[in-house]
C-alpha positions in Angstrom: 137.9 126.6 61.8 141.0 128.1 61.5 143.5 128.5 59.4 146.6 126.8 60.8 145.3 125.5 64.2 145.8 121.9 63.3 149.3 122.7 64.3 148.9 122.5 68.0 146.3 121.9 70.3 144.6 125.3 70.4 141.5 125.0 72.4 143.4 124.7 76.1 145.6 127.3 74.9 146.0 130.3 77.2 145.8 133.9 75.6 146.4 135.8 78.3 145.6 136.2 82.5 142.0 135.9 82.8 140.5 135.2 79.5 138.7 132.0 79.7 140.0 128.6 77.4 138.9 128.3 73.5 136.6 125.3 75.1 135.3 127.6 77.7 134.2 130.0 75.4 132.1 127.4 73.6 130.7 126.3 76.8 129.9 129.8 77.5 128.0 129.9 73.7 125.9 127.0 74.9 125.2 127.6 78.0 123.6 130.9 76.3 122.0 128.8 73.9 120.5 126.1 75.8 119.0 129.0 78.6 116.7 130.5 75.7 116.0 127.3 74.6 114.8 126.3 78.1 112.8 129.8 78.6 111.0 128.9 75.2 110.6 125.8 77.0 109.0 127.1 79.7 106.8 129.0 78.0 105.5 126.3 75.9 104.6 124.3 79.1 102.7 126.9 80.8 100.4 128.0 77.7 99.7 124.6 77.8 98.6 124.3 81.4 96.5 127.6 80.6 94.7 126.2 77.7 94.5 123.1 79.7 93.2 125.0 82.7 90.7 127.0 80.4 88.7 124.0 79.0 88.2 123.0 82.8 87.0 126.6 84.1 83.5 125.9 84.2 83.1 130.3 84.7 81.2 132.8 82.2 84.7 134.1 81.1 87.4 130.7 80.8 89.5 132.8 78.6 90.2 135.4 81.5 93.0 135.2 84.0 91.7 134.8 87.5 94.8 134.3 90.0 97.2 136.8 90.5 100.1 134.5 89.2 98.5 134.2 85.7 97.6 138.0 86.3 101.4 138.7 85.8 102.2 136.1 83.7 99.3 137.7 81.4 101.3 140.9 81.7 104.2 139.9 81.2 103.2 138.2 77.9 101.3 141.2 76.6 104.7 143.1 77.1 106.5 140.8 75.2 103.9 140.1 72.3 103.7 143.9 71.8 107.5 144.7 71.2 107.9 141.1 69.6 105.2 141.6 66.7 105.9 145.3 65.7 106.5 145.7 62.3 108.1 148.2 60.3 106.2 149.2 57.6 107.8 148.1 54.0 110.3 149.9 52.2 109.0 150.6 48.5 112.3 151.3 46.2 111.0 151.8 42.6 109.4 148.4 41.9 110.9 146.7 44.5 109.3 146.4 48.5 111.2 145.3 50.9 109.4 143.6 53.9 111.0 143.5 57.2 110.8 141.2 59.6 108.8 141.4 63.4 111.0 143.0 65.7 110.5 140.1 68.3 112.9 138.1 65.7 115.4 140.5 64.9 116.0 141.2 68.6 116.8 137.6 68.7 118.9 137.4 66.3 121.0 140.6 67.6 121.3 139.3 70.8 122.9 135.9 69.1 125.1 137.9 67.3 126.2 140.2 70.3 127.1 137.1 72.2 128.7 135.6 69.4 130.8 138.7 68.8 131.6 139.2 72.2 132.7 135.7 72.7 135.3 136.4 69.5 136.6 139.7 70.8 136.5 139.3 74.4 139.9 141.0 76.2 142.1 140.8 72.9 143.4 143.2 71.2 142.7 144.2 67.9 144.7 146.2 66.9 147.8 144.7 68.2 149.3 142.9 65.2 150.8 140.3 67.9 147.2 139.0 68.7 145.7 138.9 65.2 146.7 135.0 65.2 144.8 135.0 68.9 141.9 136.6 67.0 142.2 134.1 64.0 142.3 130.8 66.5 139.1 132.5 68.5 136.7 132.9 66.2 137.2 129.8 64.5 136.4 128.1 67.4 133.3 130.2 68.2 132.8 129.4 64.3 132.7 125.9 64.7 130.9 125.6 67.9 127.6 127.3 65.4 127.7 124.7 63.6 124.6 122.2 65.4 122.4 125.2 66.2 122.3 125.9 62.6 121.1 122.0 61.8 119.1 121.9 64.7 117.0 124.6 63.5 116.5 123.0 60.0 115.1 119.8 61.0 111.5 118.7 60.1 111.5 117.2 62.8 112.6 119.4 65.0 114.0 119.1 68.7 114.0 122.6 69.8 110.5 122.9 67.3 108.7 119.9 70.3 110.4 121.8 73.1 109.5 125.2 72.0 105.7 124.5 70.8 107.1 125.6 67.2 106.9 124.7 63.6 109.8 124.1 61.9 108.8 126.7 59.3 109.1 129.4 61.9 112.5 127.9 62.9 113.3 128.1 59.3 114.1 131.8 59.5 116.4 131.6 62.9 118.0 128.5 60.5 118.9 131.1 58.0 119.9 133.9 60.1 122.1 131.7 62.6 123.9 130.9 59.0 124.8 134.3 57.7 126.1 134.7 62.0 128.2 131.8 60.9 129.2 133.3 57.1 129.9 136.5 59.5 132.3 134.8 62.3 133.9 132.2 59.0 134.6 135.9 57.4 136.1 137.5 60.6 138.4 134.6 61.4 139.7 134.2 57.7 140.4 137.9 57.4 142.3 137.9 60.6 144.5 135.5 59.0 144.8 136.9 56.0 145.6 140.4 58.3 148.6 138.3 59.9 149.9 136.9 56.8 149.8 139.9 54.9 152.8 142.0 57.0 155.2 139.6 55.2 152.8 139.0 51.3 152.3 135.6 52.6 148.4 135.2 51.3 148.8 133.7 48.5 151.9 131.5 49.1 149.1 130.1 51.7 146.6 129.4 49.2 148.3 127.7 46.9 150.7 125.4 49.4 148.7 124.9 52.4 146.5 122.6 52.5 144.9 123.5 56.1 144.4 126.8 54.2 142.9 125.5 50.7 140.3 123.9 52.9 139.6 126.5 54.9 138.7 128.7 52.5 136.8 126.2 50.1 134.6 126.1 52.7 133.9 129.6 53.2 133.7 130.4 49.7 130.9 127.2 49.9 129.2 128.9 52.6 129.2 131.9 50.8 127.1 130.3 48.0 124.7 128.8 50.3 124.3 132.2 52.5 123.6 134.1 49.0 121.4 131.5 47.4 119.1 131.6 50.8 117.6 134.6 50.0 114.1 134.4 49.2 114.2 136.5 45.8 117.1 133.6 44.8 115.0 130.9 46.4 111.8 131.5 44.4 113.1 131.2 41.1 113.0 127.7 41.3 112.0 125.7 44.4 113.2 122.3 43.2 116.9 123.8 42.0 116.8 125.0 45.6 116.6 121.9 47.5 119.0 120.3 45.5 121.2 122.5 45.6 121.1 123.0 48.8 121.6 120.0 49.9 124.7 119.1 47.6 126.3 122.2 48.6 125.4 121.3 52.7 127.4 118.4 51.7 130.6 119.8 50.6 130.3 122.1 53.0 130.4 119.7 55.9 133.2 117.8 54.0 135.4 120.7 53.8 135.4 121.8 57.6 135.8 118.3 58.6 139.1 118.5 56.7 139.9 122.1 57.7 139.3 120.9 61.4 141.7 119.7 63.8 140.8 116.6 65.9 140.1 118.5 69.1 136.7 120.3 67.9 135.6 118.0 65.1 132.9 116.8 67.4 131.0 119.9 67.0 131.3 118.7 62.8 130.0 115.1 64.3 127.1 116.5 66.1 125.1 118.6 63.4 125.7 114.8 61.3 123.9 112.9 63.8 121.1 115.0 64.0 120.6 115.5 59.9 120.8 111.4 60.0 118.1 111.9 62.8 115.7 114.1 61.1 116.3 111.8 58.0 115.6 108.3 59.7 112.4 109.6 62.0 111.2 111.0 58.6 111.6 107.6 56.5 110.7 105.6 59.3 107.7 107.7 60.0 106.8 108.0 55.8 107.1 104.5 55.7 104.5 104.0 58.6 102.5 106.3 56.8 102.6 105.3 53.4 102.8 101.3 53.1 99.4 99.6 53.4 100.3 96.6 55.2 99.7 99.9 58.6 96.8 100.4 57.7 94.7 97.3 56.5 91.1 99.0 57.6 91.9 101.8 54.9 93.8 100.1 52.7 93.2 95.8 51.6 94.4 95.6 48.1 96.8 97.9 47.4 100.5 98.3 48.3 100.4 102.1 49.1 98.1 103.5 51.4 97.0 106.4 49.6 95.4 107.5 46.2 94.2 110.9 44.9 91.9 112.4 42.4 93.2 115.4 40.8 90.7 118.1 39.5 91.3 121.8 38.0 89.7 124.6 39.6 89.2 127.9 38.4 92.5 130.0 38.7 94.8 127.9 37.8 94.3 125.1 40.7 94.1 122.0 41.3 92.1 120.0 44.0 93.9 116.7 45.1 91.6 114.9 47.3 93.0 111.8 49.3 90.1 109.3 50.9 90.6 107.4 54.4 94.1 108.9 54.8 96.5 106.8 56.9 98.0 109.6 58.8 96.3 112.1 61.6 96.3 115.8 61.8 95.1 119.1 63.3 93.5 121.9 61.7 96.3 124.3 60.2 98.7 121.7 59.7 100.7 121.0 56.3 102.0 117.9 54.7 104.8 117.0 51.8 103.3 115.5 48.8 104.8 113.8 46.5 103.6 112.2 43.1 105.9 110.1 41.2 103.7 109.5 38.3 103.1 113.1 38.1 106.3 115.0 39.2 109.4 112.5 39.9 110.9 113.0 42.8 109.7 116.0 43.4 107.8 116.8 47.1 106.0 120.2 47.9 104.6 121.3 51.3 100.7 121.6 51.1 98.2 122.8 53.9 95.9 120.3 54.6 92.4 122.3 53.6 90.0 120.1 55.5 89.6 118.4 59.2 89.9 115.1 60.5 86.4 114.8 61.2 86.2 114.9 56.9 88.1 111.5 56.7 89.8 112.9 53.6 92.7 115.4 52.6 92.3 117.9 50.7 94.6 120.4 48.7 94.3 123.5 46.8 97.4 124.1 44.8 97.7 126.8 42.6 99.8 126.3 39.7 103.3 128.2 39.4 106.0 126.2 38.3 107.5 122.5 38.1 105.6 120.2 40.3 102.0 122.6 40.5 101.9 123.0 36.8 102.0 119.7 35.8 99.6 118.4 39.0 97.3 121.3 36.9 97.6 119.8 33.5 97.7 116.0 35.0 94.4 117.3 36.3 93.2 119.2 33.6 94.2 117.3 30.8 90.9 115.1 30.1 88.8 118.0 29.4 89.3 121.4 27.5 87.0 123.6 29.5 89.0 124.3 32.8 87.0 125.7 36.2 83.6 123.8 35.3 82.4 122.3 38.8 80.9 119.0 36.5 84.5 118.3 35.7 85.1 115.2 37.4 88.4 113.9 38.8 91.4 112.6 37.1 91.1 108.3 38.0 93.1 107.9 41.3 96.5 108.1 41.5 99.4 106.7 43.5 100.6 109.8 46.9 102.8 110.0 49.3 102.6 112.1 52.4 104.8 113.3 54.5 104.3 115.0 58.0 101.9 116.5 59.3 104.1 119.4 60.5 103.1 122.7 61.4 102.4 124.3 65.1 99.4 127.0 66.2 98.5 127.0 70.0 94.7 125.8 69.6 92.1 128.4 68.9 89.3 126.8 71.6 90.9 128.2 74.3 90.6 132.0 73.6 87.5 134.0 74.3 87.6 135.8 70.7 89.0 134.3 66.9 89.6 136.8 64.0 90.6 134.7 61.3 92.2 136.5 58.5 92.9 134.9 54.7 94.3 136.2 51.7 93.6 134.0 48.3 94.9 130.3 48.9 95.6 131.2 52.6 92.2 130.4 53.3 93.2 127.1 52.9 95.4 127.2 56.2 92.7 129.4 58.4 89.2 127.8 56.9 89.9 124.7 58.9 90.6 126.5 61.8 87.5 128.1 61.8 85.6 124.7 61.1 87.1 123.4 64.0 86.0 126.2 66.2 82.2 125.4 65.2 82.2 121.7 65.0 83.1 122.0 68.8 80.3 124.4 69.7 78.1 122.2 67.7 79.3 119.2 69.7 78.7 120.8 73.1 75.7 122.0 72.0 74.3 118.3 71.0 75.2 118.0 74.6 77.6 114.5 74.1 79.3 113.6 77.1 81.0 111.0 74.8 82.5 114.0 73.1 84.1 115.6 76.2 86.8 113.9 77.7 85.7 113.9 81.3 88.9 115.5 82.5 87.4 118.5 80.8 84.0 120.9 81.0 83.7 122.0 77.9 85.4 121.6 74.1 86.0 125.5 73.7 86.2 128.4 75.5 85.4 130.5 72.0 82.4 132.8 71.7 83.4 134.4 68.8 84.2 134.3 65.5 85.4 136.5 63.2 86.4 135.2 59.5 87.6 137.7 56.4 88.4 136.1 53.0 90.1 138.6 50.6 89.9 136.6 46.9 90.9 138.5 43.7 87.6 137.1 41.4 84.2 135.3 42.7 85.2 131.9 41.2 87.9 131.5 44.2 84.4 131.5 46.5 83.5 128.1 45.0 86.8 126.7 46.5 85.0 126.3 50.1 81.0 126.9 49.2 79.9 123.3 50.8 82.0 123.6 54.1 80.9 127.2 54.1 77.3 126.0 53.7 77.5 123.5 56.1 79.4 125.2 58.8 76.4 127.9 58.8 73.9 125.4 58.9 75.4 124.3 62.3 75.7 127.5 63.6 71.5 127.9 62.9 70.8 124.0 64.5 72.7 125.2 67.7 70.5 128.1 67.4 67.3 126.1 66.8 68.3 123.5 69.4 69.3 125.6 72.1 67.5 129.2 72.4 70.2 130.4 75.3 73.1 129.8 72.5 75.1 133.1 72.7 78.0 132.0 70.2 78.5 134.5 67.2 80.0 133.7 64.1 80.1 136.6 61.4 81.8 136.0 58.1 83.1 138.8 55.2 84.2 137.7 51.2 86.0 140.9 50.1 86.5 140.4 46.1 89.2 142.6 44.4 89.1 142.4 41.0 86.0 140.9 39.4 84.7 143.1 36.6 81.0 140.9 37.2 81.5 143.4 40.4 80.8 146.9 38.4 79.4 149.2 40.0 80.2 147.2 43.3 78.0 145.3 45.6 77.4 144.0 48.9 75.7 141.6 50.7 75.1 140.5 54.1 73.9 137.7 56.6 73.5 138.4 60.4 74.5 135.5 62.1 73.4 137.3 65.7 70.2 135.9 67.0 67.9 134.8 64.4 68.2 132.5 60.7 68.5 134.5 58.1 65.3 135.0 56.0 64.4 133.8 52.9 66.4 134.9 49.4 63.4 137.1 48.0 66.0 137.8 45.1 65.2 134.3 43.9 62.4 132.8 42.1 59.8 130.6 43.5 61.0 127.6 41.3 64.6 128.3 41.7 63.7 128.4 45.7 62.0 125.0 45.6 65.7 123.2 44.0 67.6 124.6 47.2 68.2 121.9 49.9 67.7 123.6 52.6 70.7 123.2 54.0 71.6 125.5 51.8 68.8 127.7 52.6 70.4 128.3 55.9 73.3 130.8 54.0 71.2 131.9 51.5 70.2 135.7 52.0 70.0 138.9 50.3 69.8 142.4 51.5 68.4 145.6 49.8 70.5 148.3 49.5 68.2 150.6 51.0 69.4 154.2 50.7 68.4 154.6 54.4 70.1 151.5 55.6 73.8 151.8 56.9 74.3 148.1 57.3 74.1 147.2 53.4 75.6 149.6 51.1 79.0 149.5 50.6 80.2 150.4 47.9 84.4 151.1 46.9 86.6 152.7 44.6 88.0 150.6 41.7 90.9 151.1 39.1 91.3 149.7 36.2 93.9 146.8 35.5 96.0 147.3 32.1 94.6 144.4 29.7 91.2 144.7 31.3 89.4 143.6 34.5 88.8 145.7 37.1 90.4 146.3 40.7 89.0 147.4 44.3 92.0 149.3 45.5 90.1 151.4 48.1 89.9 149.7 52.1 86.5 149.6 53.8 87.6 151.6 56.6 83.5 150.6 57.7 81.7 147.6 56.4 78.1 149.5 56.9 79.3 152.9 55.4 81.2 153.4 52.5 81.6 155.9 49.3 83.6 155.3 46.6 83.8 155.6 42.7 83.4 152.6 40.0 85.1 151.9 36.3 84.5 150.1 33.7 86.8 147.6 32.6 88.0 149.3 29.4 88.9 152.5 31.5 87.6 154.6 34.3 84.4 155.9 34.8 82.7 159.0 36.0 82.5 159.3 39.8 78.7 158.0 40.5 76.8 160.6 42.5 75.8 159.8 46.6 72.1 158.3 45.6 73.2 156.8 42.2 76.0 154.8 44.5 73.7 154.1 46.7 70.9 152.7 44.8 71.8 149.2 44.1 69.8 146.4 43.3 70.3 142.9 45.4 73.0 140.8 44.6 71.5 137.9 43.0 72.1 133.7 42.5 73.2 134.5 38.6 75.8 137.0 39.9 77.9 134.3 41.7 79.8 131.4 40.3 77.0 128.7 42.3 73.5 129.7 41.9 72.9 128.1 45.3 74.7 130.0 47.7 75.3 133.6 48.8 78.0 134.6 51.2 77.4 137.1 54.3 79.2 139.7 53.6 80.2 139.9 50.3 82.2 142.8 49.9 83.6 144.8 46.9 86.8 146.4 48.2 89.8 145.8 50.5 89.3 145.3 54.5 91.5 147.5 56.7 92.2 144.5 59.2 92.7 147.5 62.0 88.8 148.0 61.7 87.6 144.8 62.3 90.5 143.4 65.1 89.0 146.5 66.9 85.8 145.5 67.1 85.9 142.1 68.0 88.2 142.8 70.7 86.1 145.0 72.4 83.7 142.9 72.8 86.2 140.2 73.9 85.9 138.9 77.7 89.5 136.6 77.3 92.4 136.1 75.7 91.7 136.4 72.1 94.0 135.3 68.7 94.1 136.6 65.7 94.7 134.6 62.7 96.7 135.3 59.3 97.6 133.6 56.3 98.1 135.3 53.0 100.4 138.0 50.9 103.3 139.6 52.7 101.7 142.8 52.8 98.2 141.4 54.5 100.4 140.2 57.3 102.1 143.1 57.7 99.0 145.0 58.3 97.8 142.8 60.6 101.2 142.4 62.7 100.6 146.6 63.2 97.3 146.3 63.9 97.4 144.2 66.7 100.3 145.9 67.9 98.4 149.1 67.8 95.4 148.0 69.1 97.2 146.2 71.9 98.8 149.7 72.7 95.8 151.6 72.3 94.0 149.0 74.9 96.9 149.4 77.0 96.4 145.9 77.8 99.8 145.5 79.7 98.7 148.9 82.3 96.1 147.3 83.8 93.3 148.2 82.1 91.5 145.2 82.3 91.7 144.6 78.7 92.7 141.2 77.8 95.8 139.9 75.5 96.1 139.5 72.0 97.7 136.3 70.4 98.9 136.4 67.0 99.4 133.5 64.4 101.2 134.4 61.1 101.5 131.6 58.9 103.9 132.0 56.5 102.7 132.3 52.7 105.1 130.8 50.1 108.7 129.8 50.7 
């Protein structure tokens, strides 16, 4: 972009001896960008090769590198991860909490900024007034050549994402910051032209009389508006408004830039337009295939549209949306954009698929916030005045449209140990991943050769699973009760089928706010070698009504003061307006001391003997009387302790996956970095690497 470069072909003009032309500088920028994309692509290919190699490895430690090349690669990877995952602690300013991105992202964007600034000012004297016009030309050319990268990072059908194995969700963060770098470049470009004109008091005249200046200034105003509205606090005010205004302002910006730019650089405007058209055509083509019943006659024979869904209200203002026999396949952890015009017209929202493909149904748990999600909940609950009742039947089938699936995560079956942490609705992301690994255990245990491709010797290299779910209320446990019961049943079946079944799984549920858990209570279910004993707290009559499958996950242990395994008590604080909140982090699930409170105010701290003398958790203490989850704990987890315990047993590369509030994600990041450094993963200690995936929570 330039304020007056339309008067001459500036791209090939000389700016002094040894100074590259403007066209050459643009090519240099894209040489750097292309190299970065190439490195990311190479890493993605290597990761896929490693995953395939692990599934073909017949040794007892398939997730451990065994060759010199893979050992060197693992060491380099560990160093890069330790730097990239590092995250500063959040900064609290009064009632505002500022969270910082991980250092890896920051370094990449700083590198991009440095490259742009070097290209803008290389061999130019910014103190010489006679060079200010040259700076204006240079920054305009460097600014406009950044446009294609912004749009490459923005599309859902993402070329960079495909090459690098990254989700468009992750790339969207880079999209915003490249756009902010463009805004800085455009501001410098405009500033030097204004500075040059100001010597003759010419700025006002140019703005009023020069069409090229008017268009350039208009483009800068629109870009400034786009940058301001892209910050998270403003985006979250109204998702629907953000999407609409972003589309409108994008069109206005592209038109203004096209009218402002000379013909010799208009190619940098046409490329983004082409990328947008490609993204839309790909999305609409795939959407037509996914949603038109003519392509899925096996599933839908009498309907024009493929998908119909039932809407069921759940506790906590959550809507359960279920689509039977969906017309698309997906991987655990992916999401789709869901549209229901009869309920929320012209709105499209991304929701994580809370089921696995083997269920032959798509299930979503959608918390009612504003706009379309609130309409979903009203639609689901309007026929029944009692919300949260498990027996409430879903609304009649409603036509819905899906776009996707989207999302990318390294397959967890390639890792020796997997740790999954979820906060609240983040379980919709982690539970399908948990179920997928257990499903592989089950298929391997059944010895079904049909399930194992001929090119691999196993379906998964994972030996141990650790799942942690942090919820505010007991009512949220009902979302996945059947899935967790079935999962534990499958593990127990594997143990009965094979006496040498050595897989390990441990599940913990942390309840942070619940008046029914005062004083705090804990129960646990060991899942190491033997099936759990029968539930003594149930009466004989109640036990008869429980199915054999449910028995697997029902267990209550007495909180004997001499036992350190099952006596977990935590501190609680009272929330304004009622309700209790557990604020103490659990350092060790086996041993803890704390205080209690009442819902009307703080209660005196119990004596140690009184605090430990607790009754077993009974079925009536939970919303579903047929299940008691393993390790139900009142309090908050300490991720570092949980992760460390698993890593100490790891015999190969481990994976840590977290989805939840920003605070939880930051805590997990810092824990992974700290443990990686403590274990000296990259210093030849023999400790294995740690892969971390943080799924974005919210916008």
